[in-house]
C-alpha positions as CSV (number, residue, x, y, z in Angstrom):
1,L,0.0,0.1,-0.1
2,S,2.8,2.4,0.9
3,S,4.5,1.9,-2.4
4,R,1.2,2.5,-4.4
5,T,0.5,5.7,-2.4
6,S,4.3,6.9,-3.2
7,A,3.6,6.3,-6.7
8,A,0.4,8.2,-6.6
9,E,1.9,11.0,-4.9
10,K,4.9,11.1,-7.4
11,E,2.3,11.0,-10.2
12,M,0.7,14.1,-8.8
13,G,3.8,15.9,-7.5
14,G,3.8,18.2,-10.4
15,A,0.1,18.9,-10.3
16,E,0.1,22.4,-9.5
17,K,2.8,23.1,-12.1
18,W,0.8,21.5,-15.1
19,K,-2.3,23.5,-14.1
20,K,-0.3,26.8,-14.9
21,Q,0.1,25.5,-18.4
22,Y,-3.7,26.2,-18.9
23,Q,-4.0,29.4,-17.1
24,A,-4.4,32.8,-18.7
25,H,-1.2,34.9,-18.6
26,Q,-1.1,38.7,-19.4
27,G,2.4,38.6,-20.8
28,F,1.3,36.1,-23.5
29,G,-2.1,37.5,-24.4
30,D,-0.6,38.3,-27.9
31,H,0.4,34.7,-28.8
32,H,2.4,36.1,-31.8
33,G,5.6,36.5,-29.9
34,G,8.3,34.1,-30.6
35,V,6.3,32.3,-33.4
36,T,8.3,31.9,-36.6
37,G,6.7,29.1,-38.4
38,A,3.0,30.1,-38.3
39,H,0.3,32.6,-38.5
40,T,-1.6,33.4,-35.2
41,Y,-4.8,35.2,-34.8
42,F,-6.0,37.9,-32.4
43,Y,-9.5,37.2,-31.0
44,A,-11.8,40.3,-31.7
45,D,-15.5,39.1,-31.5
46,E,-17.8,36.4,-32.9
47,T,-18.5,38.4,-35.9
48,K,-14.6,38.4,-36.8
49,C,-14.8,34.4,-36.3
50,D,-17.6,34.2,-38.8
51,Q,-15.5,36.3,-41.3
52,H,-12.6,33.9,-41.1
53,M,-15.1,30.9,-41.6
54,E,-16.2,32.6,-44.8
55,T,-12.6,33.1,-45.8
56,F,-12.0,29.6,-45.1
57,L,-14.9,28.5,-47.3
58,R,-13.4,30.6,-50.2
59,C,-10.1,28.8,-49.8
60,I,-11.8,25.6,-49.8
61,D,-13.4,26.4,-53.0
62,A,-10.0,27.6,-54.4
63,A,-8.4,24.3,-53.5
64,S,-11.2,22.4,-55.3
65,G,-10.8,24.5,-58.5
66,S,-7.0,24.3,-58.5
67,S,-6.1,20.7,-57.9
68,E,-7.6,17.1,-57.7
69,D,-7.6,15.8,-54.1
70,G,-6.6,19.0,-52.7
71,F,-6.0,20.3,-49.1
72,S,-7.3,23.4,-47.2
73,A,-5.9,24.4,-43.9
74,I,-7.8,25.8,-41.0
75,K,-6.8,27.2,-37.6
76,L,-9.3,26.8,-34.7
77,T,-8.0,29.9,-32.9
78,A,-9.5,31.9,-35.9
79,L,-12.9,30.2,-35.2
80,A,-13.2,30.4,-31.5
81,R,-12.4,32.6,-28.4
82,P,-8.9,31.5,-27.5
83,Q,-9.7,31.7,-23.7
84,F,-12.4,29.1,-24.4
85,L,-10.0,26.7,-25.8
86,V,-7.4,27.2,-23.0
87,Q,-10.3,26.6,-20.6
88,F,-11.6,23.4,-22.3
89,S,-8.1,22.1,-22.7
90,E,-7.7,22.5,-18.9
91,V,-10.8,20.4,-18.3
92,L,-9.7,17.8,-20.8
93,V,-6.2,17.5,-19.2
94,K,-7.6,17.5,-15.7
95,W,-10.0,14.6,-16.5
96,R,-6.9,12.6,-18.0
97,R,-4.8,13.3,-15.1
98,F,-7.5,11.9,-12.8
99,F,-7.3,8.7,-14.8
100,H,-3.6,8.7,-14.2
101,Q,-4.0,9.2,-10.3
102,M,-6.2,6.2,-10.3
103,A,-3.8,4.1,-12.3
104,A,-1.0,5.1,-9.9
105,E,-3.1,4.1,-7.0
106,Q,-3.5,0.8,-8.6
107,G,0.3,0.4,-9.0
108,Q,0.2,1.3,-12.7
109,A,2.2,4.5,-12.8
110,G,4.7,4.9,-15.8
111,R,3.0,2.5,-18.1
112,A,2.6,3.4,-21.7
113,V,-0.8,5.1,-22.2
114,L,-2.7,2.4,-24.2
115,D,-1.3,-0.1,-21.6
116,T,-2.6,1.4,-18.6
117,K,-5.9,-0.5,-17.4
118,L,-7.7,0.3,-14.5
119,E,-9.4,-2.6,-12.6
120,V,-13.2,-1.6,-12.5
121,E,-13.9,-2.9,-9.1
122,K,-11.1,-1.1,-7.4
123,L,-12.0,2.1,-9.3
124,Q,-15.6,1.9,-8.0
125,E,-14.3,1.4,-4.5
126,A,-12.0,4.2,-4.8
127,L,-14.7,6.7,-6.3
128,A,-16.9,5.4,-3.5
129,S,-14.3,6.2,-0.7
130,L,-13.5,9.6,-2.3
131,G,-17.5,10.4,-2.2
132,I,-17.5,11.0,-6.0
133,A,-20.0,8.3,-6.5
134,S,-21.6,5.5,-4.8
135,K,-21.1,1.8,-6.1
136,A,-24.5,1.8,-7.4
137,E,-23.9,5.1,-9.4
138,S,-20.6,3.9,-10.9
139,Q,-21.9,0.5,-11.9
140,Q,-24.1,2.5,-14.4
141,W,-21.0,4.3,-15.8
142,F,-18.9,1.0,-16.6
143,T,-21.3,-0.9,-18.7
144,G,-21.5,-1.5,-22.6
145,E,-19.6,-3.2,-25.3
146,N,-16.4,-1.2,-24.9
147,L,-15.9,-2.6,-21.3
148,G,-16.4,-6.0,-22.6
149,T,-15.6,-8.8,-20.2
150,S,-12.1,-7.8,-19.2
151,G,-13.3,-5.8,-16.1
152,T,-10.9,-2.9,-16.8
153,V,-11.1,0.7,-18.3
154,D,-8.4,2.2,-20.4
155,L,-7.9,5.9,-21.1
156,L,-10.1,5.8,-24.3
157,Y,-12.9,4.3,-22.4
158,W,-12.5,6.8,-19.6
159,N,-12.5,9.7,-22.2
160,S,-15.8,8.4,-23.4
161,L,-17.2,8.6,-19.9
162,F,-16.5,12.4,-19.9
163,D,-18.8,12.5,-23.2
164,S,-21.6,10.4,-21.9
165,R,-21.7,11.4,-18.1
166,T,-21.2,15.1,-18.2
167,K,-22.4,18.3,-19.7
168,L,-20.4,21.1,-19.7
169,S,-22.3,22.9,-16.9
170,R,-22.7,19.7,-14.6
171,P,-20.4,20.0,-11.6
172,L,-18.8,16.5,-11.7
173,L,-16.3,16.4,-8.6
174,I,-12.7,15.1,-8.8
175,P,-10.1,14.9,-6.0
176,N,-7.3,17.5,-5.8
177,R,-4.5,15.6,-4.2
178,M,-2.7,18.8,-3.1
179,T,-5.7,20.0,-1.1
180,G,-7.2,16.7,-0.1
181,Q,-10.6,18.3,-1.2
182,L,-13.2,17.6,-4.1
183,E,-13.2,20.1,-6.8
184,P,-15.8,20.5,-9.7
185,L,-14.1,19.3,-12.8
186,L,-16.0,21.9,-14.9
187,S,-15.5,24.8,-12.5
188,R,-15.0,27.4,-15.1
189,F,-17.6,26.4,-17.6
190,K,-20.7,28.6,-17.6
191,E,-23.4,29.3,-20.0
192,E,-21.2,31.5,-22.1
193,E,-18.8,28.4,-22.6
194,E,-21.7,26.4,-23.7
195,V,-22.4,28.9,-26.3
196,Q,-18.9,29.1,-27.4
197,M,-18.7,25.3,-27.7
198,K,-21.9,25.2,-29.8
199,R,-20.7,28.1,-32.0
200,V,-17.2,26.6,-32.7
201,L,-18.9,23.2,-33.7
202,Q,-21.4,24.8,-36.1
203,R,-18.5,26.8,-37.7
204,V,-16.2,23.4,-38.3
205,D,-19.4,21.7,-39.4
206,V,-20.0,24.2,-42.1
207,L,-16.6,24.0,-43.4
208,A,-16.4,20.1,-43.3
209,K,-19.6,19.9,-45.1
210,R,-18.3,22.3,-47.8
211,A,-15.0,20.4,-48.1
212,M,-16.9,17.2,-48.6
213,E,-19.0,18.8,-51.4
214,K,-16.0,20.0,-53.1
215,G,-13.7,17.0,-52.8
216,V,-11.2,18.7,-50.5
217,R,-9.5,17.5,-47.4
218,L,-9.5,19.6,-44.5
219,M,-6.4,19.9,-42.4
220,V,-6.8,21.4,-38.9
221,D,-3.5,23.0,-37.9
222,A,-1.7,22.1,-34.5
223,E,-1.3,25.3,-32.3
224,Q,0.2,26.1,-28.8
225,S,0.1,23.4,-26.2
226,Y,-2.1,25.1,-24.0
227,F,-4.8,25.3,-26.9
228,Q,-3.9,21.9,-28.3
229,P,-6.0,19.4,-26.2
230,A,-9.4,21.3,-27.1
231,I,-8.3,21.7,-30.7
232,S,-7.5,17.9,-30.9
233,R,-10.6,17.0,-29.1
234,L,-12.9,18.9,-31.6
235,T,-10.9,17.7,-34.4
236,V,-11.5,14.1,-33.3
237,E,-15.2,15.0,-33.2
238,M,-15.1,16.0,-36.6
239,Q,-13.3,12.9,-37.8
240,R,-16.0,10.7,-36.1
241,R,-18.6,12.3,-38.1
242,F,-16.9,12.9,-41.6
243,N,-14.1,10.1,-41.9
244,R,-16.5,7.2,-41.9
245,S,-15.7,6.3,-45.7
246,Q,-12.7,8.2,-46.4
247,P,-10.1,10.5,-44.7
248,I,-11.8,14.0,-44.9
249,I,-10.5,15.6,-41.9
250,Y,-7.0,15.7,-41.0
251,N,-5.6,16.2,-37.5
252,T,-2.0,17.7,-37.1
253,Y,0.5,16.4,-34.7
254,Q,3.6,18.5,-33.6
255,C,6.5,16.0,-33.0
256,Y,8.6,18.4,-30.9
257,L,6.1,17.8,-28.2
258,K,7.0,15.1,-25.7
259,E,3.5,13.8,-25.8
260,A,3.4,13.4,-29.6
261,Y,3.7,9.7,-29.9
262,N,1.0,9.2,-27.0
263,N,-1.4,11.5,-29.0
264,V,-1.0,9.7,-32.1
265,T,-1.3,6.2,-30.8
266,G,-4.3,7.0,-28.8
267,D,-6.2,8.7,-31.7
268,M,-5.5,5.9,-34.1
269,E,-6.5,3.2,-31.5
270,L,-9.8,5.2,-31.2
271,S,-10.1,5.3,-35.0
272,R,-9.7,1.6,-35.0
273,R,-12.4,0.9,-32.4
274,E,-14.9,3.2,-33.9
275,G,-14.0,2.2,-37.6
276,W,-13.4,5.6,-39.1
277,H,-10.3,6.6,-41.2
278,F,-7.5,8.1,-39.6
279,G,-6.0,11.2,-41.3
280,T,-3.0,13.0,-40.2
281,K,-0.4,15.7,-41.0
282,L,2.8,15.3,-39.2
283,V,5.0,18.4,-38.3
284,R,7.9,19.3,-36.3
285,G,6.3,22.3,-34.7
286,A,6.3,26.0,-34.9
287,Y,6.1,27.4,-31.4
288,M,9.2,26.3,-29.7
289,E,10.6,29.6,-28.6
290,Q,7.3,30.8,-27.4
291,E,6.5,27.6,-25.6
292,R,9.7,27.6,-23.6
293,E,9.6,31.1,-22.7
294,R,5.9,30.6,-21.5
295,A,6.9,27.5,-19.4
296,A,9.8,29.2,-17.8
297,Q,7.9,32.4,-16.8
298,M,4.8,30.6,-15.5
299,G,6.8,27.8,-13.9
300,Y,5.6,24.5,-15.6
301,K,7.3,21.7,-17.3
302,D,8.7,22.6,-20.8
303,P,6.5,20.4,-23.3
304,I,9.0,20.5,-25.9
305,N,11.7,17.8,-26.7
306,P,15.0,18.7,-25.3
307,T,17.0,18.6,-28.6
308,Y,16.3,18.7,-32.4
309,E,17.7,15.2,-32.4
310,K,14.9,14.0,-30.0
311,T,12.4,15.6,-32.1
312,N,13.6,13.9,-35.2
313,E,13.3,10.5,-33.3
314,M,9.7,11.4,-32.2
315,Y,8.9,12.3,-35.9
316,H,10.2,9.1,-37.4
317,R,8.7,7.1,-34.5
318,C,5.3,8.7,-35.1
319,L,5.5,8.3,-38.8
320,D,6.7,4.9,-38.7
321,Y,3.4,3.8,-36.6
322,V,1.2,5.5,-39.0
323,L,2.8,3.6,-42.0
324,E,2.6,0.4,-40.3
325,E,-1.0,1.1,-39.9
326,I,-1.5,1.9,-43.4
327,K,0.1,-1.3,-44.5
328,H,-2.2,-3.4,-42.2
329,S,-5.4,-1.7,-42.3
330,R,-5.4,0.7,-45.3
331,K,-7.5,3.0,-43.2
332,A,-5.0,5.7,-42.3
333,S,-3.5,8.4,-44.3
334,V,-0.6,10.9,-43.6
335,M,1.0,13.8,-45.0
336,V,4.6,14.2,-44.2
337,A,4.8,17.9,-44.1
338,S,8.4,18.3,-43.9
339,H,11.5,20.2,-45.4
340,N,14.0,17.6,-43.9
341,E,15.5,15.7,-46.7
342,D,16.4,12.8,-44.2
343,T,12.6,12.4,-43.2
344,V,11.8,12.2,-46.8
345,K,14.3,9.5,-47.5
346,F,13.1,7.5,-44.2
347,T,9.6,7.8,-45.5
348,L,10.5,6.6,-49.0
349,R,12.6,3.7,-47.5
350,R,9.9,2.6,-45.3
351,M,7.2,2.8,-47.8
352,M,9.4,0.4,-50.1
353,E,9.9,-1.8,-47.3
354,L,6.2,-1.9,-46.3
355,G,4.9,-2.4,-49.8
356,I,3.2,1.1,-49.8
357,H,2.9,2.4,-53.5
358,P,2.7,6.0,-54.2
359,S,-0.3,5.3,-56.3
360,D,-2.2,4.3,-53.3
361,K,-2.3,7.9,-52.3
362,K,-1.9,7.1,-48.6
363,V,1.0,8.9,-48.1
364,C,1.6,12.5,-49.5
365,F,4.2,15.2,-48.8
366,G,3.9,18.7,-48.3
367,Q,6.4,21.7,-48.3
368,L,5.9,25.5,-48.3
369,L,5.5,27.5,-51.6
370,G,8.8,28.9,-52.7
371,M,10.9,26.5,-50.3
372,C,12.6,23.3,-50.9
373,D,11.8,22.8,-54.5
374,Q,14.7,20.5,-54.7
375,I,12.5,18.0,-52.4
376,T,9.1,19.0,-54.0
377,F,9.8,18.5,-57.7
378,P,11.8,15.1,-57.6
379,L,9.0,13.7,-55.5
380,G,6.4,14.8,-57.9
381,Q,8.3,13.6,-61.2
382,A,8.7,10.2,-59.3
383,G,4.8,9.9,-59.0
384,F,4.3,10.8,-55.2
385,P,1.5,13.1,-54.2
386,V,3.2,16.1,-53.1
387,Y,1.6,19.5,-52.1
388,K,2.7,23.2,-51.7
389,Y,1.5,24.8,-48.8
390,V,0.2,28.4,-49.9
391,P,0.0,31.1,-47.7
392,Y,-2.7,33.8,-48.3
393,G,-3.9,36.8,-46.7
394,P,-3.3,40.7,-46.4
395,V,0.2,41.8,-47.7
396,N,1.0,43.2,-44.2
397,E,0.4,40.0,-42.6
398,V,1.7,37.6,-45.1
399,L,5.1,39.0,-45.9
400,P,6.2,39.1,-42.1
401,Y,5.2,35.4,-42.0
402,L,7.2,34.5,-45.1
403,S,10.2,36.6,-43.9
404,R,10.1,34.5,-40.6
405,R,9.9,31.2,-42.5
406,A,12.9,32.2,-44.5
407,Q,14.7,33.0,-41.5
408,E,14.0,29.8,-39.9
409,N,14.7,27.8,-43.3
410,R,18.2,29.6,-43.9
411,G,19.9,26.1,-44.0
412,F,17.2,25.0,-46.6
413,M,17.8,28.2,-48.7
414,Q,21.4,27.1,-49.1
415,R,20.2,23.7,-50.5
416,A,18.0,25.6,-52.9
417,N,21.0,27.4,-54.1
418,R,22.6,24.0,-54.7
419,E,19.8,23.0,-56.7
420,R,19.5,25.9,-58.7
421,D,23.4,25.3,-59.7
422,L,22.5,21.8,-60.5
423,L,19.6,22.7,-62.7
424,W,21.8,25.4,-64.4
425,K,24.5,22.9,-65.0
426,E,21.8,20.7,-66.7
427,V,20.5,23.4,-69.0
428,K,24.0,24.2,-70.2
429,R,24.6,20.6,-70.8
430,R,21.5,20.2,-72.9
431,L,22.4,23.6,-74.7
432,L,25.6,22.1,-75.9
433,T,24.4,18.6,-76.7
434,G,21.3,20.2,-78.6
435,N,18.7,18.4,-76.5
436,L,17.3,21.3,-74.7
437,F,13.8,19.8,-74.5
438,S,14.5,16.1,-74.3
């Protein structure tokens, strides 16, 4: 018992620190600072969110008219009040940490996410002793096909309890190990948050339906880690609805995050259980400097991998997991959104080893327009689906974004110069041999 209690205390030792990650901070009210690789939005009002939705609709139409099997990217911070996303993220993370508290008390601290399974009888006893729910009440929670005959609950089933047992305004109590008191899980959610949830779901529903009509796939961009749990949850809800027969909605995973592999594997396992198509875009990440500065100033654990090499390892680990799923089930698709030549080579090698052909269109590649053409064009010429990410918007917003990306990609620009020299060499060779157009 003492060892289990110790594990639980260790699991909860950083509880106060992680809470800070999902709190508003005046110094980071403008989340543009320190962001080099992405565009960010200010929240003005709901009318502005509706205007952003109209812009995204026009972008979907443009993607439909310009290429077959096109993509259109959207950002949920353009469609919702960011503070709502932060608050919703806090609720989701708090619910997940409650699961890990219970796991630690059952001696399962430190296990891989999908390997952690709570014994239902022990869980019911714990819920009763904490005063959260009587055994009779909790018996109604843990029923249904998902539970099966195993008598255990994993994180995916636990998350489904949040959907079925709560409404945003219902005060479900969970324990705070630091104070020893029960606290409402949804303490910050009032009627305004209920309205915010409905509005953002309505907007993404309109966008997803237009994307289906136009034959365009919709990529939901990843954003700062303190928004991301809410963004991912809302995206999964869209995937459940629209990815039944093919991947229309793509979620984005930032592989510089320490939790990237857990996030990918958890969502993919959910897609397996529920039978929908898993669509993903893998990126390294665009908010590193800001994330680290915010973590240092607010006193919570840095969510970013410590080195670029560790991020590379994470990217390849997540990518390999998706590629294995493509081989076995054919119900997964991935965009390798990378300017890294080694990652492209890794993908090509693994596709060949796994027997995934470019014509299957389960794996595609993406680079920013005007950058890394020495990667894009050879892939296209070899028959791989490859896309150029096209920034759009007012000149005074797009130019600073592009200048930041150019600064971020100085090494890639040097490789572009090398590619230009090679192309010029080939042009001169053809001129001299009289075979310019061969």
